[in-house]
Each structure stands twice: as structure tokens, then as C-alpha cells.
Steps between C-alpha positions, in 0.01 A plus 500: 500500500595249761835332462476125498778279617604142533732417787754230431625364832296453816772489761600787727544756221187390321286543808642848561418595142149355526438704816635815335295451185187463710572846650552662160306508175675189368260213445666164549348260251669184614813357651762271352746273672740239367477299822253211451423500874359855475311453174120491518502640852360847556614825659223759558268285287742513206604164361868438450557382144783307340734705280366333185153635585607861452283678248557819306232686699701726728670837478785407731675192635656564838790259536504446875782253479858566586663330205812561302432674168575196285248287693233769464581520129454121471162511674356789302625357171356159575159643591504772232455786743530846346821634653377858453228432755726351764592680816780328690543496873753783479256729319182412689562749781540788253190397302279467807644820648379688193155343533477597867594858407203532260 
């Protein structure tokens, strides 16, 4: 089946991940950004949602934000994100590399 992902962060890293997902079999369902200025705008026809709009409808959350671990922990706890489905910036390259190898 197709992997489905939510990308949290629409800055430089987020855009690189979006582009990479579009080249692989990872379907990006929607984007999330904590920055109110970016919310409700679109990238590639995908609306950028607020963090509190995250739903439990994804297989993976790509955290495209360069945050310290405790800040990430705060965010995912607050928004009840399943930490087993999170891929942090450090692990994204490995994950996508495996997908590209398939």
C-alpha cells in the first residue's frame, strides 16, 4: 500500500521533504505549520493546517522542523501525536533513502 504522511513544517526542510515525497510512493495528505502567517495558505494545492487540526489519519508524521528534543516532545504531547509514527529531521533521509531504493 501507499504510505501516507503528514509534513509538519513548511520551511526549507519541509519543502525539500514535500518534493522528495512527490518523487516517491509517499502520499502527502496535508501540511502543518505552527506559524499563523503560513496557515491556510497552500503549497502544491495542499492546505497548511494549524497543529490543532492534526487528525489520526496518517501513517507517518515527518517533523520537518529543527527543534530541540524537549520542544518536539511538548508539541507532540500537546497535539496527541503518536510518537511511534514520527520521523524526525535526522531520520528522514534514511527513511526516504529506503523508499527510493524500492
